[in-house]
N, CA, C and O of each residue as an XYZ file, in Angstrom:
704
protein
N     -10.344     20.661     -1.567
C      -9.039     20.107     -1.855
C      -8.941     19.887     -3.357
O      -9.870     19.376     -3.982
N      -7.815     20.275     -3.925
C      -7.569     20.043     -5.341
C      -6.279     19.259     -5.498
O      -5.279     19.535     -4.836
N      -6.320     18.299     -6.364
C      -5.138     17.487     -6.646
C      -4.494     18.057     -7.895
O      -5.158     18.188     -8.923
N      -3.189     18.404     -7.830
C      -2.512     18.968     -9.007
C      -2.562     18.003    -10.198
O      -2.558     16.784    -10.023
N      -2.610     18.561    -11.394
C      -2.645     17.748    -12.618
C      -1.402     16.890    -12.778
O      -1.437     15.870    -13.467
N      -0.306     17.288    -12.151
C       0.953     16.547    -12.281
C       1.016     15.339    -11.350
O       1.984     14.580    -11.393
N       0.000     15.151    -10.511
C       0.001     14.044     -9.564
C      -0.153     12.719    -10.302
O      -1.025     12.567    -11.157
N       0.704     11.768     -9.959
C       0.638     10.435    -10.547
C      -0.095      9.526     -9.561
O       0.255      9.464     -8.382
N      -1.093      8.838    -10.046
C      -1.877      7.944     -9.198
C      -1.704      6.517     -9.696
O      -1.927      6.230    -10.872
N      -1.308      5.630     -8.797
C      -1.177      4.214     -9.127
C      -2.285      3.446     -8.418
O      -2.775      3.868     -7.371
N      -2.667      2.330     -8.991
C      -3.672      1.481     -8.371
C      -2.968      0.426     -7.529
O      -1.892     -0.059     -7.878
N      -3.603      0.083     -6.412
C      -3.085     -0.961     -5.547
C      -4.253     -1.674     -4.883
O      -5.380     -1.179     -4.872
N      -3.965     -2.832     -4.338
C      -4.972     -3.595     -3.612
C      -4.493     -3.688     -2.170
O      -3.360     -4.101     -1.924
N      -5.342     -3.309     -1.208
C      -4.933     -3.360      0.197
C      -4.453     -4.750      0.615
O      -4.862     -5.767      0.056
N      -3.571     -4.758      1.619
C      -2.866     -5.969      2.031
C      -3.740     -7.155      2.380
O      -3.453     -8.267      1.937
N      -4.791     -6.966      3.154
C      -5.623     -8.094      3.534
C      -6.433     -8.574      2.342
O      -6.584     -9.777      2.131
N      -6.940     -7.657      1.580
C      -7.817     -7.977      0.463
C      -7.062     -8.676     -0.679
O      -7.642     -9.492     -1.396
N      -5.781     -8.359     -0.847
C      -5.016     -8.921     -1.971
C      -4.863    -10.431     -1.847
O      -4.619    -11.116     -2.841
N      -5.006    -10.952     -0.629
C      -4.870    -12.401     -0.442
C      -5.932    -13.190     -1.205
O      -5.735    -14.369     -1.500
N      -7.052    -12.551     -1.526
C      -8.098    -13.220     -2.278
C      -7.887    -13.154     -3.785
O      -8.687    -13.697     -4.547
N      -6.828    -12.500     -4.215
C      -6.545    -12.356     -5.645
C      -5.464    -13.353     -6.059
O      -4.861    -14.016     -5.215
N      -5.234    -13.447     -7.330
C      -4.238    -14.380     -7.852
C      -2.832    -13.810     -7.857
O      -2.597    -12.677     -7.436
N      -1.912    -14.615     -8.338
C      -0.487    -14.269     -8.339
C      -0.198    -12.999     -9.139
O       0.664    -12.209     -8.753
N      -0.901    -12.800    -10.239
C      -0.673    -11.607    -11.051
C      -0.952    -10.336    -10.243
O      -0.198     -9.366    -10.325
N      -2.030    -10.344     -9.468
C      -2.348     -9.181     -8.620
C      -1.319     -9.038     -7.496
O      -0.891     -7.930     -7.170
N      -0.927    -10.179     -6.905
C       0.061    -10.115     -5.828
C       1.339     -9.446     -6.308
O       1.944     -8.659     -5.581
N       1.746     -9.757     -7.524
C       2.995     -9.219     -8.051
C       2.881     -7.775     -8.520
O       3.834     -7.008     -8.385
N       1.742     -7.394     -9.065
C       1.629     -6.101     -9.743
C       0.881     -5.018     -8.977
O       1.042     -3.838     -9.286
N       0.078     -5.376     -7.997
C      -0.735     -4.369     -7.313
C      -0.563     -4.396     -5.805
O      -1.431     -3.919     -5.075
N       0.535     -4.942     -5.334
C       0.806     -5.061     -3.905
C       1.406     -3.757     -3.388
O       2.408     -3.283     -3.923
N       0.806     -3.176     -2.359
C       1.336     -1.933     -1.786
C       2.773     -2.100     -1.290
O       3.548     -1.144     -1.296
N       3.123     -3.300     -0.867
C       4.479     -3.531     -0.348
C       5.551     -3.338     -1.406
O       6.712     -3.097     -1.077
N       5.171     -3.442     -2.684
C       6.146     -3.332     -3.758
C       6.137     -1.965     -4.428
O       6.899     -1.740     -5.368
N       5.301     -1.056     -3.971
C       5.152      0.227     -4.655
C       6.052      1.285     -4.011
O       6.064      1.479     -2.795
N       6.789      1.944     -4.870
C       7.674      3.009     -4.388
C       6.832      4.122     -3.771
O       5.849      4.575     -4.357
N       7.235      4.547     -2.591
C       6.530      5.627     -1.915
C       5.408      5.153     -1.020
O       4.947      5.912     -0.167
N       4.953      3.923     -1.185
C       3.891      3.404     -0.317
C       4.519      2.930      0.979
O       5.541      2.243      0.980
N       3.917      3.292      2.033
C       4.410      2.892      3.347
C       3.272      2.220      4.089
O       2.318      1.742      3.476
N       3.371      2.185      5.382
C       2.301      1.607      6.174
C       1.030      2.393      5.903
O       1.033      3.623      5.946
N      -0.033      1.698      5.630
C      -1.283      2.370      5.302
C      -2.422      1.802      6.129
O      -2.300      0.753      6.762
N      -3.503      2.505      6.104
C      -4.745      1.983      6.628
C      -5.592      1.698      5.390
O      -6.684      2.239      5.217
N      -5.065      0.850      4.555
C      -5.670      0.573      3.270
C      -6.931     -0.264      3.346
O      -7.627     -0.429      2.345
N      -7.229     -0.788      4.509
C      -8.428     -1.616      4.637
C      -9.651     -0.790      4.990
O     -10.739     -1.347      5.134
N      -9.509      0.519      5.134
C     -10.663      1.358      5.459
C     -11.794      1.171      4.462
O     -12.967      1.225      4.832
N     -11.450      0.952      3.205
C     -12.496      0.768      2.201
C     -13.321     -0.472      2.516
O     -14.520     -0.498      2.239
N     -12.708     -1.489      3.086
C     -13.446     -2.701      3.454
C     -14.344     -2.441      4.658
O     -15.459     -2.956      4.727
N     -13.858     -1.642      5.605
C     -14.637     -1.322      6.800
C     -15.897     -0.557      6.422
O     -16.965     -0.794      6.988
N     -15.778      0.353      5.472
C     -16.917      1.161      5.053
C     -18.016      0.292      4.455
O     -19.201      0.588      4.610
N     -17.622     -0.777      3.772
C     -18.638     -1.650      3.173
C     -19.552     -2.230      4.240
O     -20.752     -2.370      4.003
N     -19.022     -2.570      5.402
C     -19.855     -3.119      6.473
C     -20.948     -2.128      6.861
O     -22.064     -2.527      7.195
N     -20.626     -0.838      6.815
C     -21.615      0.188      7.139
C     -22.702      0.343      6.094
O     -23.743      0.940      6.365
N     -22.471     -0.186      4.903
C     -23.493     -0.083      3.857
C     -24.460     -1.256      3.877
O     -25.475     -1.227      3.180
N     -24.168     -2.284      4.658
C     -25.042     -3.460      4.687
C     -26.498     -3.124      5.016
O     -27.395     -3.697      4.397
N     -26.773     -2.220      5.966
C     -28.178     -1.897      6.240
C     -28.898     -1.232      5.057
O     -30.128     -1.192      5.030
N     -28.152     -0.718      4.091
C     -28.771     -0.102      2.921
C     -29.267     -1.138      1.910
O     -30.057     -0.810      1.024
N     -28.818     -2.357      2.035
C     -29.084     -3.378      1.020
C     -30.565     -3.536      0.676
O     -30.900     -3.559     -0.508
N     -31.469     -3.644      1.654
C     -32.876     -3.825      1.275
C     -33.417     -2.671      0.421
O     -34.271     -2.881     -0.440
N     -32.920     -1.466      0.659
C     -33.409     -0.320     -0.107
C     -32.755     -0.239     -1.474
O     -33.443     -0.063     -2.480
N     -31.448     -0.365     -1.526
C     -30.762     -0.116     -2.794
C     -30.962     -1.223     -3.817
O     -30.814     -0.993     -5.017
N     -31.298     -2.417     -3.354
C     -31.521     -3.484     -4.339
C     -32.792     -3.241     -5.146
O     -32.971     -3.812     -6.221
N     -33.667     -2.395     -4.623
C     -34.905     -2.052     -5.337
C     -34.722     -0.849     -6.260
O     -35.613     -0.540     -7.050
N     -33.577     -0.166     -6.169
C     -33.348      1.069     -6.919
C     -32.757      0.784     -8.288
O     -32.162     -0.265     -8.531
N     -32.940      1.745     -9.165
C     -32.261      1.708    -10.449
C     -30.801      2.099    -10.264
O     -30.425      2.578     -9.194
N     -29.972      1.903    -11.290
C     -28.533      2.174    -11.165
C     -28.204      3.601    -10.716
O     -27.336      3.782     -9.863
N     -28.865      4.605    -11.261
C     -28.530      5.994    -10.910
C     -28.880      6.288     -9.458
O     -28.080      6.891     -8.743
N     -30.064      5.874     -9.009
C     -30.470      6.120     -7.622
C     -29.564      5.352     -6.654
O     -29.195      5.871     -5.600
N     -29.206      4.107     -7.017
C     -28.305      3.312     -6.176
C     -26.957      4.017     -6.047
O     -26.406      4.125     -4.951
N     -26.435      4.493     -7.171
C     -25.151      5.197     -7.190
C     -25.207      6.437     -6.281
O     -24.309      6.652     -5.467
N     -26.266      7.248     -6.422
C     -26.401      8.456     -5.604
C     -26.526      8.122     -4.120
O     -25.918      8.788     -3.282
N     -27.300      7.108     -3.793
C     -27.492      6.728     -2.385
C     -26.181      6.268     -1.765
O     -25.837      6.686     -0.659
N     -25.450      5.414     -2.466
C     -24.161      4.952     -1.938
C     -23.178      6.111     -1.806
O     -22.464      6.198     -0.807
N     -23.128      6.999     -2.793
C     -22.235      8.165     -2.697
C     -22.597      9.036     -1.507
O     -21.711      9.490     -0.783
N     -23.894      9.280     -1.290
C     -24.321     10.071     -0.133
C     -23.893      9.409      1.174
O     -23.414     10.072      2.094
N     -24.071      8.109      1.236
C     -23.692      7.370      2.450
C     -22.182      7.489      2.708
O     -21.759      7.787      3.825
N     -21.381      7.253      1.667
C     -19.932      7.303      1.837
C     -19.435      8.718      2.096
O     -18.491      8.905      2.863
N     -20.050      9.712      1.475
C     -19.673     11.100      1.762
C     -19.946     11.442      3.223
O     -19.152     12.133      3.861
N     -21.071     10.958      3.753
C     -21.370     11.163      5.175
C     -20.348     10.477      6.061
O     -19.913     11.028      7.072
N     -19.965      9.254      5.666
C     -18.949      8.507      6.411
C     -17.634      9.298      6.443
O     -17.029      9.454      7.504
N     -17.200      9.791      5.295
C     -15.958     10.565      5.219
C     -16.044     11.850      6.035
O     -15.088     12.220      6.717
N     -17.191     12.531      5.966
C     -17.365     13.766      6.739
C     -17.202     13.492      8.233
O     -16.485     14.217      8.922
N     -17.858     12.460      8.731
C     -17.756     12.135     10.161
C     -16.338     11.722     10.543
O     -15.872     12.037     11.638
N     -15.661     11.026      9.653
C     -14.275     10.635      9.937
C     -13.395     11.867     10.066
O     -12.573     11.950     10.979
N     -13.559     12.828      9.157
C     -12.756     14.049      9.188
C     -13.081     14.876     10.422
O     -12.177     15.427     11.050
N     -14.350     14.971     10.776
C     -14.747     15.745     11.960
C     -14.123     15.148     13.212
O     -13.762     15.886     14.129
N     -13.990     13.834     13.268
C     -13.414     13.184     14.453
C     -11.929     13.479     14.617
O     -11.386     13.307     15.708
N     -11.268     13.918     13.559
C      -9.861     14.297     13.716
C      -9.753     15.477     14.681
O      -8.742     15.605     15.372
N     -10.732     16.312     14.745
C     -10.950     17.488     15.574
C      -9.752     18.406     15.801
O      -9.957     19.579     16.112
N      -8.573     17.958     15.668
C      -7.401     18.828     15.770
C      -6.352     18.285     14.828
O      -6.093     17.082     14.808
N      -5.759     19.143     14.065
C      -4.761     18.715     13.098
C      -3.372     18.891     13.676
O      -3.088     19.908     14.310
N      -2.509     17.923     13.468
C      -1.127     18.015     13.915
C      -0.276     18.547     12.776
O      -0.370     18.079     11.642
N       0.550     19.523     13.089
C       1.444     20.075     12.073
C       2.660     19.180     11.919
O       3.191     18.660     12.901
N       3.089     19.009     10.703
C       4.240     18.163     10.415
C       5.267     18.991      9.662
O       4.947     19.674      8.689
N       6.478     18.919     10.119
C       7.552     19.603      9.424
C       8.547     18.546      8.972
O       9.046     17.775      9.791
N       8.836     18.500      7.697
C       9.785     17.527      7.168
C      11.044     18.274      6.762
O      10.996     19.205      5.958
N      12.161     17.860      7.321
C      13.409     18.555      7.059
C      14.540     17.539      7.082
O      14.736     16.858      8.089
N      15.271     17.427      6.012
C      16.433     16.553      5.932
C      16.107     15.116      6.349
O      16.847     14.515      7.128
N      15.025     14.573      5.844
C      14.594     13.193      6.081
C      14.126     12.932      7.506
O      13.894     11.778      7.865
N      13.982     13.955      8.322
C      13.459     13.777      9.668
C      12.062     14.377      9.722
O      11.782     15.373      9.054
N      11.198     13.781     10.505
C       9.852     14.310     10.660
C       9.748     14.920     12.053
O       9.954     14.239     13.057
N       9.429     16.195     12.101
C       9.235     16.887     13.366
C       7.750     17.112     13.568
O       7.067     17.592     12.664
N       7.251     16.776     14.727
C       5.836     16.934     15.011
C       5.633     18.097     15.974
O       6.394     18.273     16.925
N       4.614     18.874     15.717
C       4.335     20.008     16.594
C       3.715     19.510     17.888
O       3.341     18.343     18.000
N       3.609     20.389     18.849
C       3.012     20.035     20.131
C       1.506     20.271     20.138
O       0.863     20.106     21.175
N       0.929     20.659     18.988
C      -0.508     20.851     18.916
C      -1.167     19.482     19.036
O      -0.829     18.577     18.273
N      -2.089     19.305     19.964
C      -2.683     17.976     20.141
C      -3.515     17.556     18.939
O      -4.300     18.341     18.408
N      -3.344     16.377     18.539
C      -4.120     15.760     17.467
C      -3.931     14.279     17.668
O      -3.136     13.654     16.966
N      -4.638     13.714     18.600
C      -4.325     12.388     19.128
C      -4.187     11.320     18.056
O      -3.203     10.580     18.053
N      -5.122     11.224     17.169
C      -5.091     10.152     16.177
C      -3.939     10.327     15.201
O      -3.118      9.426     15.030
N      -3.881     11.506     14.554
C      -2.841     11.728     13.548
C      -1.457     11.768     14.172
O      -0.507     11.215     13.618
N      -1.340     12.411     15.306
C      -0.037     12.527     15.954
C       0.521     11.145     16.291
O       1.700     10.870     16.069
N      -0.334     10.288     16.826
C       0.114      8.933     17.159
C       0.576      8.195     15.901
O       1.612      7.531     15.924
N      -0.174      8.301     14.810
C       0.195      7.623     13.570
C       1.505      8.160     13.000
O       2.332      7.388     12.515
N       1.698      9.470     13.054
C       2.934     10.044     12.518
C       4.141      9.642     13.353
O       5.211      9.379     12.803
N       3.986      9.590     14.660
C       5.098      9.148     15.518
C       5.443      7.691     15.224
O       6.617      7.337     15.115
N       4.418      6.846     15.096
C       4.664      5.440     14.749
C       5.388      5.334     13.410
O       6.320      4.544     13.259
N       4.952      6.136     12.440
C       5.561      6.091     11.106
C       7.026      6.505     11.165
O       7.871      5.871     10.534
N       7.335      7.553     11.910
C       8.721      8.017     12.011
C       9.597      6.954     12.682
O      10.710      6.682     12.230
N       9.083      6.355     13.769
C       9.848      5.318     14.470
C      10.062      4.088     13.585
O      11.167      3.549     13.523
N       9.017      3.653     12.913
C       9.134      2.462     12.067
C      10.007      2.720     10.846
O      10.707      1.816     10.388
N       9.978      3.925     10.319
C      10.829      4.254      9.179
C      12.299      4.096      9.560
O      13.078      3.500      8.816
N      12.673      4.630     10.717
C      14.062      4.513     11.176
C      14.429      3.047     11.425
O      15.520      2.603     11.066
N      13.510      2.303     12.040
C      13.775      0.894     12.337
C      13.929      0.078     11.045
O      14.850     -0.731     10.933
N      13.039      0.287     10.079
C      13.100     -0.466      8.829
C      14.339     -0.119      8.011
O      14.908     -0.987      7.348
N      14.760      1.146      8.053
C      15.983      1.541      7.356
C      17.183      0.823      7.960
O      18.057      0.355      7.231
N      17.232      0.735      9.276
C      18.333      0.049      9.943
C      18.349     -1.437      9.560
O      19.413     -1.985      9.275
N      17.200     -2.083      9.551
C      17.109     -3.496      9.172
C      17.521     -3.684      7.719
O      18.251     -4.620      7.393
N      17.051     -2.788      6.841
C      17.402     -2.864      5.425
C      18.911     -2.734      5.238
O      19.509     -3.489      4.472
N      19.528     -1.780      5.934
C      20.972     -1.580      5.820
C      21.743     -2.800      6.315
O      22.742     -3.188      5.710
N      21.283     -3.413      7.420
C      21.941     -4.604      7.946
C      21.823     -5.776      6.961
O      22.789     -6.501      6.726
N      20.648     -5.943      6.401
C      20.449     -7.026      5.440
C      21.279     -6.801      4.185
O      21.905     -7.730      3.675
N      21.282     -5.561      3.686
C      22.039     -5.244      2.474
C      23.532     -5.460      2.675
O      24.234     -5.841      1.738
N      24.026     -5.218      3.891
C      25.457     -5.381      4.180
C      25.898     -6.842      4.106
O      27.094     -7.124      4.034
N      24.955     -7.759      4.124
C      25.286     -9.186      4.058
C      25.635     -9.627      2.641
O      26.163    -10.723      2.450
N      25.347     -8.788      1.641
C      25.578     -9.143      0.257
C      26.640     -8.234     -0.356
O      26.865     -7.118      0.112
N      27.274     -8.720     -1.390
C      28.275     -7.915     -2.097
C      27.575     -6.693     -2.706
O      26.439     -6.794     -3.170
N      28.254     -5.537     -2.703
C      27.627     -4.322     -3.254
C      27.145     -4.485     -4.696
O      26.143     -3.881     -5.080
N      27.851     -5.301     -5.506
C      27.429     -5.492     -6.892
C      26.049     -6.153     -6.960
O      25.226     -5.808     -7.808
N      25.808     -7.107     -6.055
C      24.518     -7.812     -6.024
C      23.410     -6.841     -5.623
O      22.351     -6.813     -6.249
N      23.653     -6.048     -4.584
C      22.651     -5.082     -4.115
C      22.362     -4.068     -5.216
O      21.205     -3.724     -5.454
N      23.404     -3.589     -5.888
C      23.212     -2.633     -6.989
C      22.390     -3.255     -8.118
O      21.541     -2.588     -8.710
N      22.643     -4.536     -8.415
C      21.894     -5.229     -9.469
C      20.413     -5.308     -9.089
O      19.542     -5.046     -9.918
N      20.130     -5.673     -7.826
C      18.740     -5.771     -7.372
C      18.059     -4.406     -7.425
O      16.919     -4.294     -7.876
N      18.753     -3.374     -6.967
C      18.168     -2.035     -6.978
C      17.902     -1.563     -8.405
O      16.914     -0.876     -8.664
N      18.786     -1.933     -9.324
C      18.584     -1.569    -10.734
C      17.367     -2.291    -11.312
O      16.619     -1.718    -12.104
N      17.170     -3.553    -10.914
C      15.996     -4.301    -11.373
C      14.702     -3.650    -10.889
O      13.737     -3.537    -11.644
N      14.687     -3.224     -9.631
C      13.496     -2.571     -9.069
C      13.265     -1.227     -9.755
O      12.130     -0.894    -10.093
N      14.330     -0.455     -9.965
C      14.203      0.850    -10.631
C      13.682      0.688    -12.053
O      12.840      1.464    -12.507
N      14.189     -0.330    -12.757
C      13.743     -0.569    -14.137
C      12.262     -0.925    -14.161
O      11.511     -0.416    -14.994
N      11.840     -1.802    -13.247
C      10.439     -2.215    -13.198
C       9.532     -1.054    -12.786
O       8.416     -0.928    -13.289
N      10.009     -0.206    -11.871
C       9.221      0.958    -11.442
C       9.027      1.936    -12.599
O       7.962      2.539    -12.736
N      10.048      2.090    -13.423
C       9.966      3.015    -14.555
C       9.174      2.422    -15.720
O       8.542      3.149    -16.487
N       9.217      1.092    -15.842
C       8.552      0.427    -16.966
C       7.884     -0.851    -16.461
O       8.548     -1.877    -16.315
N       6.577     -0.801    -16.192
C       5.893     -1.983    -15.662
C       5.938     -3.206    -16.571
O       5.621     -4.311    -16.129
N       6.327     -3.029    -17.840
C       6.431     -4.174    -18.747
C       7.791     -4.879    -18.603
O       7.994     -5.958    -19.158
N       8.713     -4.263    -17.859
C      10.009     -4.892    -17.591
C       9.779     -6.098    -16.669
O       8.733     -6.192    -16.028
N      10.744     -7.015    -16.599
C      10.572     -8.169    -15.704
C      10.332     -7.715    -14.261
O      11.033     -6.847    -13.741
N       9.341     -8.314    -13.639
C       8.970     -7.957    -12.268
C       9.944     -8.616    -11.289
O       9.992     -9.843    -11.209
N      10.720     -7.824    -10.544
C      11.706     -8.411     -9.631
C      11.067     -9.089     -8.420
O      11.741     -9.837     -7.711
N       9.782     -8.841     -8.172
C       9.111     -9.418     -7.021
C       8.404    -10.728     -7.342
O       7.920    -11.415     -6.443
N       8.346    -11.067     -8.610
C       7.649    -12.289     -9.004
C       8.445    -13.498     -8.558
O       9.655    -13.577     -8.768
N       7.757    -14.429     -7.945
C       8.415    -15.647     -7.484
C       8.873    -16.451     -8.690
O       8.114    -16.627     -9.643
N      10.103    -16.937     -8.656
C      10.561    -17.759     -9.791
C       9.789    -19.077     -9.833
O       9.407    -19.629     -8.801
N       9.576    -19.553    -11.027
C       8.901    -20.847    -11.189
C       9.857    -21.936    -10.724
O      11.043    -21.918    -11.054
N       9.334    -22.876     -9.961
C      10.209    -23.951     -9.486
C      10.549    -24.869    -10.647
O       9.733    -25.100    -11.539
N      11.753    -25.382    -10.621
C      12.207    -26.281    -11.671
C      11.854    -27.707    -11.255
O      12.205    -28.147    -10.160
N      11.172    -28.411    -12.116
C      10.835    -29.800    -11.826
C      11.895    -30.679    -12.471
O      12.109    -30.641    -13.683
N      12.546    -31.462    -11.641
C      13.594    -32.348    -12.133
C      12.992    -33.682    -12.564
O      12.075    -34.207    -11.933
N      13.525    -34.200    -13.636
C      13.170    -35.553    -14.043
C      14.104    -36.497    -13.326
O      15.233    -36.140    -12.991
N      13.629    -37.696    -13.094
C      14.427    -38.697    -12.402
C      15.771    -38.905    -13.107
O      16.788    -39.095    -12.440
N      15.792    -38.874    -14.434
C      17.032    -39.077    -15.164
C      18.040    -37.958    -14.861
O      19.243    -38.215    -14.826
N      17.564    -36.710    -14.640
C      18.483    -35.607    -14.306
C      19.097    -35.797    -12.931
O      20.277    -35.521    -12.713
N      18.270    -36.276    -12.005
C      18.755    -36.497    -10.636
C      19.796    -37.605    -10.625
O      20.852    -37.468    -10.007
N      19.493    -38.713    -11.316
C      20.392    -39.868    -11.342
C      21.711    -39.498    -12.031
O      22.783    -39.898    -11.576
N      21.630    -38.734    -13.127
C      22.854    -38.396    -13.861
C      23.734    -37.429    -13.087
O      24.920    -37.307    -13.396
N      23.197    -36.742    -12.096
C      24.029    -35.802    -11.330
C      24.909    -36.510    -10.316
O      25.816    -35.898     -9.753
N      24.650    -37.826    -10.067
C      25.479    -38.571     -9.100
C      26.632    -39.190     -9.753
O      27.433    -39.853     -9.094
């Protein structure tokens, strides 16, 4: 497999794991906020670590290069077995925003693609219903904020929680 040079790769932190990070990571590396990211099995990297636990007594005695090679060999074996278990590939045809699945059996992938297609339609319907509750100018403003932040990560992050305003007693009293 070769990845084209034009491919853009962004960093993200899987959903369960991000809970252990601070607010800056939640705002900037959350898969939920990344354009093009959908439902993922992003925790697979955490599952693989459990499989490396039996290696600990051996690798702690190794130098950095040997440790690196041993872990790479282990993970490459893990990936090979995962791919072999797919045993049949499901063909996917994408046409006019619809996903058509072939009848070739591929139990794992086929099930995931069907779930993705169903959830995509459901989430679009929910998004449209929610958006209809607001004036079009407001929705356009929000979409422009997200587009600006996606194009320029130094722009204000629209997903960042606003800082709460702490009122002084004198402000509260003067408002009455």
